Residue frames relative to the residue before (quaternion, step in Angstrom):
aa qw qx qy qz dx dy dz
M 1.0000 0.0000 0.0000 0.0000 0.00 0.00 0.00
S 0.2937 -0.7917 0.5149 0.1478 3.58 -0.59 1.15
L 0.5246 -0.6284 0.4845 0.3085 3.54 -1.31 0.41
T 0.5073 -0.6019 0.5101 0.3467 3.54 -1.26 0.41
A 0.6813 -0.4707 0.3488 0.4389 3.59 -1.26 0.20
E 0.6561 0.5071 -0.3157 0.4613 3.59 0.99 -0.82
Q 0.6609 0.4993 -0.3070 0.4687 3.57 1.01 -0.79
E 0.6134 0.5293 -0.3492 0.4707 3.58 1.08 -0.62
D 0.6314 0.5198 -0.3292 0.4720 3.58 1.03 -0.76
L 0.6391 0.5148 -0.3192 0.4740 3.56 1.01 -0.81
R 0.6399 0.5247 -0.3183 0.4625 3.58 0.95 -0.86
D 0.6820 0.4912 -0.2925 0.4560 3.56 0.86 -0.95
A 0.6372 0.5287 -0.3306 0.4530 3.58 1.04 -0.75
V 0.6674 0.4870 -0.2999 0.4769 3.57 0.92 -0.90
R 0.6621 0.5085 -0.3105 0.4545 3.58 0.90 -0.90
G 0.6490 0.5258 -0.3163 0.4498 3.57 1.02 -0.78
V 0.6493 0.5036 -0.3181 0.4729 3.59 0.97 -0.83
L 0.6689 0.5013 -0.3096 0.4531 3.59 0.89 -0.90
A 0.6495 0.5183 -0.3207 0.4546 3.57 1.00 -0.78
S 0.7177 0.4428 -0.2610 0.4698 3.58 0.87 -0.93
A 0.6624 0.4966 -0.3077 0.4689 3.58 1.18 -0.53
G 0.4767 -0.7022 0.4181 0.3239 3.56 1.29 -0.11
S 0.3471 0.7277 -0.5180 0.2857 3.61 1.17 0.47
S 0.1069 0.8001 -0.5801 0.1088 3.57 -0.86 0.93
A 0.6851 -0.4844 0.3551 0.4121 3.51 -1.34 0.15
G 0.6310 0.5398 -0.3460 0.4367 3.58 1.20 -0.15
S 0.5074 0.6681 -0.4180 0.3484 3.59 1.25 -0.12
S 0.3569 -0.6985 0.5715 0.2411 3.54 -1.17 0.57
A 0.6875 -0.4950 0.3347 0.4127 3.56 -1.28 0.27
G 0.6848 0.4906 -0.3009 0.4470 3.58 1.13 -0.41
G 0.7005 0.5030 -0.2688 0.4289 3.59 1.20 -0.21
S 0.4902 0.7057 -0.3911 0.3298 3.59 1.12 0.57
G 0.3939 0.7795 -0.4429 0.2026 3.59 1.25 -0.15
A 0.6918 0.4854 -0.2953 0.4457 3.60 0.77 -0.98
A 0.6646 0.4976 -0.3097 0.4635 3.59 0.89 -0.90
W 0.6639 0.5077 -0.3119 0.4519 3.59 0.92 -0.87
R 0.6509 0.5117 -0.3247 0.4572 3.60 0.92 -0.83
R 0.6700 0.4869 -0.3061 0.4694 3.57 0.97 -0.79
L 0.6266 0.5327 -0.3382 0.4575 3.59 1.02 -0.75
C 0.6722 0.4827 -0.2945 0.4780 3.59 1.02 -0.78
R 0.7150 0.4671 -0.2584 0.4515 3.55 0.89 -0.96
E 0.7844 0.3691 -0.1794 0.4652 3.58 0.82 -0.98
V 0.7866 0.2843 -0.1443 0.5287 3.60 1.06 -0.70
G 0.3426 -0.7692 0.4780 0.2500 3.59 1.14 -0.55
V 0.2129 0.8332 -0.4943 0.1268 3.58 1.11 0.60
A 0.6336 0.5658 -0.3493 0.3956 3.62 0.99 -0.73
G 0.7585 0.3793 -0.2069 0.4879 3.58 1.09 -0.61
L 0.3179 0.7882 -0.4873 0.2006 3.59 1.25 0.13
A 0.8026 0.3046 -0.1416 0.4930 3.59 0.73 -1.07
I 0.5561 0.5786 -0.3983 0.4442 3.59 1.26 0.32
P 0.5229 -0.6632 0.4261 0.3244 3.64 -0.80 0.93
G 0.6441 -0.5675 0.3674 0.3578 3.53 -1.19 0.62
R 0.6394 0.5468 -0.3469 0.4146 3.61 1.01 -0.68
Y 0.7098 0.3840 -0.2563 0.5320 3.57 1.27 -0.21
G 0.6872 -0.5190 0.2746 0.4278 3.56 1.19 0.45
G 0.5928 0.5867 -0.3656 0.4133 3.58 1.24 0.11
A 0.6319 -0.5472 0.4050 0.3705 3.54 -1.35 -0.17
G 0.3846 -0.7544 0.4623 0.2632 3.59 1.20 -0.30
A 0.3880 0.7170 -0.4900 0.3088 3.58 1.16 0.48
G 0.5039 -0.6813 0.4561 0.2718 3.56 -1.28 0.13
P 0.7523 -0.3781 0.2868 0.4570 3.57 -1.31 -0.12
A 0.5806 0.5856 -0.3861 0.4134 3.60 1.10 -0.53
E 0.6827 0.4647 -0.2835 0.4875 3.58 0.95 -0.87
T 0.6080 0.5290 -0.3449 0.4811 3.56 1.08 -0.71
G 0.6421 0.5385 -0.3157 0.4450 3.57 1.02 -0.81
V 0.6046 0.5487 -0.3563 0.4544 3.59 1.05 -0.71
V 0.6647 0.4881 -0.2977 0.4810 3.57 0.95 -0.88
M 0.6737 0.5062 -0.3046 0.4440 3.57 0.89 -0.91
E 0.5910 0.5555 -0.3714 0.4519 3.62 1.06 -0.62
E 0.6880 0.4769 -0.2832 0.4680 3.57 0.94 -0.89
L 0.6385 0.5072 -0.3283 0.4768 3.58 1.03 -0.72
G 0.6554 0.4963 -0.3049 0.4808 3.58 1.06 -0.72
R 0.5796 0.6083 -0.3626 0.4031 3.56 1.08 -0.72
D 0.7928 0.2510 -0.1245 0.5412 3.58 0.92 -0.89
L 0.4014 -0.7198 0.4653 0.3229 3.60 1.30 0.10
T 0.1640 0.8329 -0.5098 0.1398 3.55 1.04 0.84
P 0.2828 -0.7654 0.5504 0.1770 3.62 -0.67 1.02
C 0.3057 0.7278 -0.5641 0.2423 3.59 -0.54 1.15
P 0.5676 -0.6470 0.4004 0.3144 3.63 -1.20 0.44
M 0.2481 0.7993 -0.5184 0.1758 3.61 1.14 0.45
L 0.7196 0.4581 -0.2660 0.4489 3.59 0.73 -1.03
G 0.7453 0.4335 -0.2428 0.4446 3.57 0.77 -1.00
S 0.7614 0.3819 -0.1970 0.4854 3.58 0.94 -0.90
A 0.7780 0.3855 -0.1981 0.4548 3.57 0.56 -1.21
V 0.7378 0.3627 -0.2246 0.5230 3.58 1.17 -0.46
L 0.7823 0.3717 -0.2253 0.4462 3.60 0.25 -1.23
A 0.7372 0.4121 -0.2483 0.4744 3.60 0.61 -1.10
A 0.6708 0.5080 -0.3091 0.4432 3.59 0.88 -0.91
Q 0.6789 0.4821 -0.2999 0.4655 3.61 0.94 -0.81
A 0.6101 0.5321 -0.3504 0.4710 3.58 1.08 -0.66
L 0.6559 0.5088 -0.3033 0.4679 3.56 0.97 -0.87
L 0.6566 0.5119 -0.3086 0.4600 3.59 0.92 -0.87
A 0.6944 0.5081 -0.2795 0.4261 3.55 0.92 -0.92
T 0.5521 0.5977 -0.4111 0.4109 3.61 1.18 -0.24
G 0.3562 -0.7583 0.4778 0.2643 3.59 1.16 -0.54
D 0.4725 0.6579 -0.4446 0.3825 3.59 1.27 0.27
D 0.2739 -0.8095 0.4986 0.1451 3.59 -0.07 1.30
A 0.6376 0.5378 -0.3406 0.4339 3.58 0.97 -0.78
A 0.6802 0.4752 -0.2875 0.4784 3.58 0.90 -0.92
C 0.6447 0.5158 -0.3222 0.4631 3.58 0.99 -0.81
G 0.6726 0.5034 -0.2955 0.4548 3.56 0.93 -0.86
R 0.6777 0.4905 -0.2831 0.4691 3.57 1.12 -0.65
L 0.7987 0.3536 -0.1524 0.4625 3.59 0.91 -0.90
L 0.6850 0.5554 -0.3075 0.3574 3.59 0.88 -0.88
P 0.6052 0.5694 -0.3993 0.3874 3.68 0.87 -0.63
A 0.6729 0.4770 -0.3030 0.4772 3.61 0.94 -0.80
I 0.6260 0.5113 -0.3374 0.4826 3.58 1.08 -0.66
A 0.6660 0.5338 -0.3004 0.4257 3.57 0.96 -0.88
D 0.7473 0.3691 -0.2382 0.4985 3.61 0.97 -0.71
G 0.5463 -0.6667 0.3695 0.3473 3.57 1.28 0.10
S 0.4805 0.6737 -0.4450 0.3424 3.59 1.22 0.07
A 0.7657 0.1590 -0.1210 0.6113 3.58 1.26 -0.29
T 0.2124 -0.7515 0.6070 0.1472 3.56 -1.17 0.58
A 0.2362 -0.7731 0.5781 0.1108 3.54 -1.14 0.70
A 0.1317 -0.7719 0.6176 0.0737 3.55 -1.20 0.60
L 0.2536 -0.7534 0.5914 0.1356 3.54 -1.10 0.79
A 0.1639 -0.7705 0.6125 0.0654 3.57 -0.61 1.20
W 0.0696 0.8504 -0.5041 0.1339 3.54 -0.35 1.25
T 0.8616 0.2812 -0.1185 0.4057 3.53 0.19 -1.31
T 0.5317 -0.6101 0.4899 0.3242 3.53 -1.31 0.36
R 0.7332 -0.3870 0.3010 0.4712 3.56 -1.29 -0.11
A 0.5969 0.5842 -0.3593 0.4164 3.61 1.13 -0.59
G 0.2828 -0.8181 0.4677 0.1790 3.60 1.21 -0.43
R 0.2953 0.7819 -0.5056 0.2140 3.59 0.94 0.79
W 0.2020 -0.8048 0.5280 0.1808 3.60 1.15 -0.54
D 0.3350 0.7164 -0.5161 0.3288 3.52 0.98 0.99
S 0.4807 -0.7060 0.4389 0.2791 3.60 -0.79 1.00
S 0.6686 0.4667 -0.3084 0.4900 3.59 1.23 -0.28
E 0.7079 0.3889 -0.2318 0.5422 3.57 1.32 -0.10
V 0.1056 0.8067 -0.5666 0.1310 3.57 -0.02 1.32
A 0.5528 -0.6736 0.4045 0.2775 3.54 -1.17 0.67
C 0.7717 0.3571 -0.1712 0.4977 3.59 1.09 -0.62
V 0.2525 -0.7286 0.6153 0.1636 3.52 -1.34 0.41
A 0.1780 -0.7846 0.5887 0.0791 3.56 -1.14 0.67
R 0.0396 -0.7791 0.6248 0.0335 3.55 -1.11 0.71
P 0.4925 -0.6808 0.4512 0.3006 3.58 -0.94 0.84
V 0.1108 -0.7588 0.6383 0.0675 3.54 -1.20 0.67
G 0.7320 -0.4444 0.2896 0.4275 3.54 -1.25 0.15
G 0.7798 0.3445 -0.2582 0.4546 3.55 -1.20 0.61
G 0.6121 -0.5907 0.3429 0.3985 3.57 1.20 0.33
G 0.5399 0.6215 -0.4072 0.3955 3.58 1.23 0.20
W 0.3187 -0.7259 0.5790 0.1904 3.51 -1.38 -0.01
E 0.2335 -0.7244 0.6250 0.1732 3.52 -1.29 0.48
L 0.1233 -0.8135 0.5679 0.0229 3.55 -0.84 1.03
S 0.0095 -0.7824 0.6224 -0.0204 3.51 -1.08 0.85
G 0.4552 0.6684 -0.5072 0.2981 3.55 -1.13 0.67
E 0.3403 -0.7209 0.5701 0.1987 3.53 -1.37 0.08
A 0.1089 -0.8085 0.5782 0.0136 3.57 -0.43 1.28
H 0.2235 -0.7914 0.5617 0.0909 3.55 -0.97 0.93
Y 0.8214 0.2607 -0.1955 0.4680 3.56 -1.39 0.29
V 0.2667 0.7673 -0.5298 0.2437 3.57 0.99 0.88
L 0.3641 -0.7579 0.5018 0.2030 3.56 -0.43 1.22
D 0.8460 -0.0417 -0.0309 0.5307 3.58 -0.72 1.16
G 0.2750 0.8209 -0.4670 0.1802 3.55 1.20 0.51
D 0.6755 0.5094 -0.3119 0.4324 3.60 1.07 -0.58
T 0.7622 0.3406 -0.1979 0.5137 3.60 1.19 -0.28
A 0.4671 0.7184 -0.4307 0.2832 3.62 1.22 -0.24
D 0.4265 -0.6907 0.5306 0.2439 3.54 -1.16 0.72
V 0.7559 0.2459 -0.1300 0.5927 3.56 1.17 -0.68
L 0.0982 -0.7987 0.5928 0.0324 3.57 -0.78 1.03
L 0.1004 -0.7677 0.6326 0.0188 3.53 -0.73 1.16
V 0.1105 -0.8120 0.5730 0.0112 3.57 -0.83 1.02
A 0.2574 -0.7281 0.6162 0.1547 3.54 -0.91 0.97
A 0.0968 0.8113 -0.5633 0.1231 3.58 -0.59 1.12
R 0.4124 -0.6945 0.5356 0.2463 3.53 -1.22 0.60
G 0.0840 -0.8003 0.5935 0.0106 3.53 -0.79 1.11
P 0.7707 -0.3504 0.2401 0.4749 3.60 -1.23 -0.18
A 0.7604 0.3647 -0.1942 0.5011 3.61 1.08 -0.68
G 0.7402 -0.3584 0.2276 0.5215 3.60 1.23 0.22
V 0.7135 -0.4324 0.3342 0.4385 3.54 -1.32 -0.30
A 0.0234 0.7892 -0.6114 0.0533 3.55 -0.94 0.95
L 0.4245 -0.6727 0.5449 0.2655 3.53 -1.35 0.27
F 0.0979 -0.8089 0.5797 0.0081 3.56 -0.92 0.96
E 0.3260 -0.6929 0.6049 0.2184 3.53 -1.20 0.65
V 0.0448 -0.8071 0.5874 -0.0384 3.55 -0.72 1.13
D 0.4305 -0.6706 0.5363 0.2780 3.57 -0.94 0.89
P 0.3469 -0.7936 0.4562 0.2045 3.62 -0.42 1.14
V 0.7190 0.4345 -0.2628 0.4745 3.63 1.16 -0.34
Q 0.4603 0.6859 -0.4535 0.3346 3.60 1.20 0.18
E 0.6005 -0.5224 0.4462 0.4091 3.54 -1.28 0.26
G 0.7281 0.3729 -0.2977 0.4921 3.55 -0.86 0.96
A 0.6960 0.3757 -0.2655 0.5513 3.57 1.30 -0.11
G 0.0018 0.8105 -0.5842 0.0423 3.56 -0.58 1.17
R 0.0850 -0.7933 0.6027 0.0170 3.56 -1.00 0.85
T 0.0242 -0.8030 0.5944 -0.0359 3.54 -0.80 1.07
A 0.4382 -0.6846 0.5180 0.2665 3.55 -0.86 0.99
A 0.3148 -0.7557 0.5482 0.1711 3.57 -0.90 0.95
V 0.4033 -0.6734 0.5613 0.2621 3.54 -1.13 0.72
A 0.0395 -0.8274 0.5590 -0.0359 3.56 -0.35 1.26
M 0.6157 -0.5331 0.4234 0.3968 3.55 -1.23 0.44
D 0.7257 0.3714 -0.2113 0.5392 3.57 0.98 -0.87
A 0.2661 -0.8067 0.5104 0.1335 3.58 -0.28 1.25
T 0.6533 0.5091 -0.3208 0.4595 3.60 1.22 -0.24
R 0.6659 0.4302 -0.3084 0.5257 3.62 1.26 0.11
R 0.2535 -0.7913 0.5402 0.1335 3.58 -0.48 1.19
L 0.0219 0.7832 -0.6179 0.0653 3.56 -0.68 1.18
A 0.0845 -0.8012 0.5916 0.0295 3.56 -1.18 0.54
V 0.3310 -0.6703 0.6181 0.2430 3.50 -1.40 0.26
V 0.1502 -0.7866 0.5959 0.0601 3.58 -0.80 1.04
R 0.0786 -0.7994 0.5956 -0.0009 3.56 -0.71 1.16
L 0.0850 -0.8016 0.5918 0.0037 3.54 -0.72 1.11
T 0.0260 -0.7796 0.6256 -0.0127 3.54 -0.94 0.94
R 0.7982 -0.2511 0.0931 0.5396 3.53 -0.08 1.36
A 0.2291 0.7762 -0.5431 0.2236 3.54 0.92 0.93
R 0.4409 -0.7019 0.4944 0.2618 3.55 -1.02 0.80
G 0.0371 0.8064 -0.5876 0.0542 3.54 -1.04 0.83
H 0.3239 -0.7191 0.5817 0.1991 3.55 -1.35 0.32
R 0.4353 -0.7206 0.4799 0.2470 3.53 -0.82 1.02
I 0.1864 -0.7630 0.6120 0.0921 3.55 -1.09 0.82
G 0.8469 0.0336 -0.0522 0.5281 3.57 -0.66 1.10
G 0.6249 -0.5350 0.4128 0.3909 3.54 -1.29 -0.41
D 0.8156 -0.1040 0.1134 0.5578 3.57 -0.90 -0.93
A 0.2298 -0.8245 0.5106 0.0821 3.56 -0.74 1.09
T 0.3357 0.7744 -0.4923 0.2127 3.60 1.20 0.14
L 0.7227 0.4164 -0.2462 0.4937 3.58 0.79 -1.00
A 0.6137 0.5551 -0.3523 0.4373 3.59 1.05 -0.70
L 0.6509 0.5063 -0.3202 0.4663 3.58 0.98 -0.79
G 0.6458 0.5153 -0.3196 0.4639 3.58 0.98 -0.81
Y 0.6306 0.5308 -0.3207 0.4666 3.55 1.05 -0.80
A 0.6714 0.4927 -0.2956 0.4682 3.59 0.91 -0.93
R 0.6393 0.5219 -0.3303 0.4581 3.60 0.99 -0.79
D 0.6541 0.5101 -0.3219 0.4565 3.58 0.93 -0.83
R 0.6455 0.5024 -0.3201 0.4781 3.59 0.98 -0.81
A 0.6535 0.5063 -0.3115 0.4687 3.57 1.02 -0.81
C 0.6208 0.5344 -0.3437 0.4592 3.61 1.05 -0.69
L 0.6262 0.5241 -0.3386 0.4675 3.60 1.01 -0.74
A 0.6734 0.4870 -0.2943 0.4719 3.57 0.94 -0.90
L 0.6590 0.5058 -0.3115 0.4614 3.57 0.97 -0.84
A 0.6212 0.5387 -0.3450 0.4527 3.60 1.01 -0.75
A 0.6366 0.5137 -0.3264 0.4736 3.59 1.03 -0.77
E 0.6391 0.5182 -0.3217 0.4684 3.57 0.99 -0.79
Q 0.6552 0.5101 -0.3096 0.4633 3.58 0.95 -0.88
A 0.6577 0.5033 -0.3120 0.4657 3.58 0.96 -0.85
G 0.6497 0.5139 -0.3168 0.4619 3.58 1.01 -0.78
A 0.6475 0.5061 -0.3135 0.4758 3.58 1.02 -0.80
A 0.6491 0.5176 -0.3174 0.4582 3.58 0.98 -0.84
R 0.6369 0.5288 -0.3266 0.4561 3.58 0.99 -0.82
R 0.6835 0.4775 -0.2930 0.4680 3.58 0.88 -0.89
A 0.6263 0.5322 -0.3371 0.4592 3.60 1.01 -0.78
L 0.6553 0.5000 -0.3074 0.4754 3.58 1.00 -0.80
D 0.6390 0.5286 -0.3290 0.4516 3.59 0.95 -0.85
L 0.6625 0.4991 -0.3066 0.4669 3.59 0.93 -0.86
T 0.6622 0.5098 -0.3050 0.4567 3.56 1.02 -0.80
V 0.6383 0.5077 -0.3242 0.4792 3.58 0.99 -0.80
G 0.6443 0.5269 -0.3215 0.4515 3.58 0.95 -0.84
Y 0.6518 0.5039 -0.3106 0.4740 3.55 1.02 -0.79
A 0.6620 0.5182 -0.3089 0.4447 3.58 0.95 -0.88
L 0.6862 0.4809 -0.2848 0.4656 3.59 1.13 -0.53
T 0.7366 0.3783 -0.2346 0.5091 3.59 1.26 -0.10
R 0.6217 0.5524 -0.3445 0.4354 3.61 1.13 -0.55
V 0.1595 -0.7993 0.5769 0.0545 3.56 -0.78 1.05
Q 0.0807 0.7572 -0.6446 0.0676 3.54 -1.00 0.96
F 0.8332 0.1012 -0.1126 0.5318 3.56 -1.04 0.82
G 0.6885 -0.5160 0.2734 0.4301 3.53 1.08 0.77
R 0.7107 0.3871 -0.2521 0.5305 3.60 1.28 0.19
V 0.5312 -0.5690 0.5118 0.3633 3.54 -1.23 0.50
I 0.4792 -0.7114 0.4203 0.2961 3.60 -0.68 1.03
G 0.5813 0.5894 -0.3761 0.4162 3.59 1.17 -0.41
S 0.6105 0.5571 -0.3560 0.4361 3.58 1.24 -0.21
F 0.5537 0.5954 -0.4039 0.4193 3.59 1.25 -0.19
Q 0.5012 -0.7040 0.4176 0.2807 3.53 -0.74 1.10
A 0.6132 0.5623 -0.3601 0.4221 3.60 0.99 -0.72
L 0.6772 0.4681 -0.2894 0.4883 3.59 0.99 -0.81
Q 0.6081 0.5538 -0.3550 0.4445 3.57 1.06 -0.70
H 0.6474 0.5151 -0.3208 0.4611 3.58 0.98 -0.81
R 0.6665 0.5001 -0.3113 0.4569 3.58 0.91 -0.86
L 0.6730 0.4831 -0.2979 0.4743 3.57 0.96 -0.82
A 0.6203 0.5315 -0.3433 0.4635 3.59 1.07 -0.66
D 0.6363 0.5187 -0.3239 0.4703 3.59 1.00 -0.79
L 0.6506 0.5051 -0.3125 0.4733 3.58 1.00 -0.82
H 0.6154 0.5528 -0.3457 0.4429 3.58 1.01 -0.76
V 0.6570 0.4968 -0.3062 0.4773 3.59 0.92 -0.89
L 0.6513 0.5264 -0.3104 0.4498 3.58 0.94 -0.91
V 0.6985 0.4738 -0.2758 0.4599 3.58 0.84 -0.97
E 0.6537 0.5059 -0.3205 0.4626 3.59 0.92 -0.83
A 0.6391 0.5107 -0.3241 0.4750 3.58 1.04 -0.74
A 0.6348 0.5241 -0.3291 0.4626 3.60 1.01 -0.77
L 0.6513 0.5051 -0.3164 0.4696 3.58 0.93 -0.85
S 0.6672 0.5071 -0.3036 0.4535 3.58 0.90 -0.89
L 0.6696 0.4903 -0.3039 0.4678 3.57 0.91 -0.89
S 0.6480 0.5224 -0.3210 0.4519 3.58 0.92 -0.87
R 0.7017 0.4652 -0.2745 0.4646 3.57 0.84 -0.96
A 0.6448 0.5172 -0.3290 0.4565 3.59 1.00 -0.78
A 0.6593 0.5040 -0.3140 0.4613 3.59 0.94 -0.86
A 0.6693 0.4903 -0.3018 0.4696 3.58 0.97 -0.82
S 0.6588 0.5178 -0.3132 0.4470 3.59 0.97 -0.82
A 0.6603 0.5173 -0.3071 0.4497 3.58 1.11 -0.64
A 0.6378 0.5020 -0.3255 0.4850 3.59 1.24 -0.32
A 0.4375 -0.7218 0.4756 0.2478 3.56 -0.84 0.97
P 0.5984 -0.5401 0.4330 0.4034 3.59 -1.23 0.37
A 0.6236 -0.5618 0.4001 0.3679 3.55 -1.29 0.33
S 0.2323 0.7575 -0.5635 0.2339 3.56 0.42 1.29
A 0.7298 -0.4094 0.2929 0.4625 3.56 -1.28 0.02
S 0.6645 0.5008 -0.3130 0.4579 3.61 0.98 -0.79
A 0.6585 0.5005 -0.3174 0.4638 3.58 1.02 -0.76
L 0.6790 0.4959 -0.2956 0.4535 3.55 0.96 -0.84
A 0.5080 0.6347 -0.4285 0.3943 3.59 1.22 -0.25
S 0.5707 0.6028 -0.3759 0.4118 3.57 1.19 -0.53
A 0.6341 0.5337 -0.3349 0.4483 3.58 1.11 -0.58
S 0.6656 0.4685 -0.3062 0.4936 3.57 1.27 -0.19
G 0.6719 -0.5421 0.2776 0.4215 3.53 1.28 0.34
S 0.6727 0.4368 -0.3140 0.5081 3.60 1.21 0.22
G 0.6825 0.5152 -0.3260 0.4030 3.57 -1.25 -0.20
D 0.7787 -0.3791 0.2921 0.4057 3.51 -1.20 -0.74
E 0.2675 0.8227 -0.4763 0.1569 3.59 1.23 0.30
P 0.6619 0.4802 -0.3478 0.4586 3.68 0.81 -0.74
A 0.6631 0.4969 -0.3133 0.4639 3.60 0.93 -0.86
L 0.6093 0.5479 -0.3493 0.4544 3.59 1.03 -0.75
G 0.6698 0.5108 -0.2998 0.4479 3.58 0.90 -0.90
L 0.6775 0.4846 -0.2968 0.4671 3.58 0.95 -0.82
R 0.6405 0.5077 -0.3301 0.4723 3.59 0.98 -0.77
A 0.6588 0.5073 -0.3089 0.4617 3.56 0.94 -0.88
A 0.6472 0.5183 -0.3163 0.4608 3.58 0.99 -0.84
A 0.6584 0.5074 -0.3135 0.4591 3.59 0.91 -0.88
A 0.6620 0.5001 -0.3091 0.4649 3.58 0.92 -0.87
K 0.6476 0.5241 -0.3199 0.4513 3.57 0.97 -0.85
V 0.6692 0.5037 -0.3029 0.4547 3.60 0.87 -0.92
Y 0.7303 0.4447 -0.2610 0.4482 3.59 0.71 -1.05
C 0.6915 0.4753 -0.2904 0.4600 3.58 0.89 -0.88
S 0.5789 0.5554 -0.3788 0.4613 3.59 1.15 -0.50
E 0.6633 0.4946 -0.2953 0.4776 3.57 0.95 -0.89
A 0.6528 0.5191 -0.3184 0.4506 3.59 0.94 -0.86
A 0.6757 0.4933 -0.3014 0.4575 3.58 0.89 -0.89
M 0.6701 0.4972 -0.3089 0.4565 3.59 0.92 -0.86
R 0.6836 0.4875 -0.2993 0.4533 3.60 0.82 -0.93
T 0.6760 0.4939 -0.3043 0.4544 3.57 0.90 -0.88
A 0.6611 0.5024 -0.3100 0.4630 3.58 0.95 -0.83
A 0.6494 0.5124 -0.3179 0.4634 3.58 0.99 -0.80
E 0.6659 0.4803 -0.2978 0.4870 3.58 0.96 -0.84
M 0.5816 0.5820 -0.3722 0.4294 3.58 1.08 -0.65
I 0.6755 0.4809 -0.2923 0.4764 3.56 0.90 -0.92
Q 0.6917 0.4871 -0.2977 0.4422 3.59 0.83 -0.94
L 0.7151 0.4548 -0.2701 0.4570 3.60 0.87 -0.87
H 0.6187 0.5120 -0.3576 0.4766 3.58 1.20 -0.26
G 0.3878 -0.7344 0.4811 0.2807 3.58 1.19 -0.33
A 0.8532 -0.1576 0.1029 0.4865 3.56 -1.16 -0.64
I 0.6493 0.5345 -0.3387 0.4220 3.58 0.93 -0.80
G 0.6078 0.6027 -0.3409 0.3887 3.58 1.16 -0.56
I 0.7202 0.4004 -0.2572 0.5049 3.58 1.20 -0.34
T 0.4783 0.6472 -0.4582 0.3775 3.58 1.19 0.33
W 0.5969 -0.5919 0.4091 0.3550 3.57 -1.17 0.61
E 0.6627 0.5426 -0.3102 0.4126 3.58 1.02 -0.77
H 0.6678 0.4833 -0.3097 0.4738 3.59 1.09 -0.58
P 0.4954 -0.7028 0.4236 0.2849 3.64 -0.94 0.81
A 0.4217 0.7393 -0.4658 0.2422 3.63 1.17 -0.20
H 0.6838 0.4899 -0.3116 0.4419 3.59 0.86 -0.90
R 0.6160 0.5485 -0.3532 0.4415 3.60 1.13 -0.55
Y 0.6300 0.5088 -0.3380 0.4794 3.59 1.06 -0.64
L 0.6417 0.5088 -0.3303 0.4693 3.59 1.02 -0.72
K 0.6639 0.4999 -0.3059 0.4645 3.58 0.94 -0.84
R 0.6361 0.5077 -0.3319 0.4770 3.57 1.01 -0.75
A 0.6524 0.5164 -0.3182 0.4545 3.59 0.93 -0.86
H 0.6621 0.5068 -0.3071 0.4588 3.58 0.96 -0.87
G 0.6909 0.4787 -0.2897 0.4578 3.57 0.85 -0.92
A 0.6688 0.5079 -0.3021 0.4511 3.58 0.94 -0.88
M 0.5689 0.6135 -0.3774 0.3969 3.56 1.11 -0.60
Y 0.7641 0.3741 -0.1909 0.4897 3.58 1.00 -0.82
L 0.5293 0.6304 -0.4102 0.3925 3.59 1.24 -0.16
F 0.8358 0.1168 -0.1484 0.5155 3.56 -0.98 0.98
G 0.7565 -0.3626 0.1887 0.5106 3.57 1.12 0.65
R 0.5127 -0.6531 0.4662 0.3053 3.56 -0.99 0.83
P 0.6243 -0.5458 0.3931 0.3974 3.60 -1.10 0.51
A 0.6288 0.5442 -0.3433 0.4366 3.59 1.00 -0.77
Q 0.6215 0.5424 -0.3314 0.4580 3.57 1.09 -0.72
H 0.6862 0.4616 -0.2806 0.4871 3.58 0.95 -0.85
A 0.6245 0.5297 -0.3390 0.4631 3.59 1.03 -0.72
A 0.6302 0.5287 -0.3288 0.4638 3.59 1.05 -0.76
A 0.6358 0.5206 -0.3309 0.4640 3.59 1.02 -0.75
I 0.6426 0.5096 -0.3218 0.4730 3.59 1.01 -0.79
A 0.6585 0.5089 -0.3092 0.4603 3.57 0.93 -0.90
A 0.6472 0.5227 -0.3240 0.4505 3.60 0.96 -0.82
S 0.6517 0.5126 -0.3233 0.4561 3.58 1.00 -0.77
L 0.6476 0.5111 -0.3179 0.4673 3.58 1.06 -0.71
I 0.6474 0.5143 -0.3178 0.4640 3.57 1.00 -0.81
D 0.6447 0.5417 -0.3191 0.4349 3.59 1.02 -0.84
R 0.6126 0.5558 -0.3530 0.4373 3.56 1.14 -0.55
């Protein structure tokens, strides 16, 4: 599935900023500040999927996917996925205009980043399985306790949103991340370019946002899966390009290794896999509406919410497989140099492995797809 002219311009703008900012697959999660600030200031990536009334561009998942493909291409460490997609979409889906009006403008212009503390150590990202509990206290406030894992950019976020179970069910809460009772610890992850944290709350004070958040969390997860699938497809495409380039220059036995038919077949298979991943990712994102009032109605149980979940699940499953297979073949086809620290091959494999388990394992999403087919 090809991009529109406007989407190509967006892709070129993002790629140009990343190139001039020196963002590369060798960057660590702590070295992305300059590139992220320029992406927000010059391209406005943080506000792409945020409605115009909250300071964003009002674009849809397709445009977000274009940006995520480019970020995945260079394994750029930045808070796009955790702040501009996951946390922002969860906040929008609550339907709390006051909270959205207060928090989203800063998220949209990149002056503040947000993190969503949600899942347990098991990492299921199930809206009925949250890590924290909340109890009401005097004055209309709440106290929250629990330990949330895999919090994207959780140790540096300015805005902390916490999914917690209260007396009336699961709800979303705004928690001051620097207050007493709120602890944030950076997690040591296999993928050094993805900033994850553990958030520990001990009777931390918070303010409830909106009503029951069960459907809102599912909506945000599905949007995040679409964005992650685009990132995985972009990373797979770049890994394949680097591998093809190497095969066309590496000489063994007096011949360029790309001339060996066995390698040509393997690279051709990878090409089909990657192109299919890109097409599926873009098609799933294009079918999802922008974050408008009609689109957000799906978070209330109407509209296209079931179809959104199935498309997101399919994209997540297929793109996870594409990224893992391409990264693994990248290392093998590069030979000895592919396992050295200086070469980026191992970083693509680590990103593929980590992304596979983010927002739910592929088997979990495949089971959801199978259940929907059986129910029919």
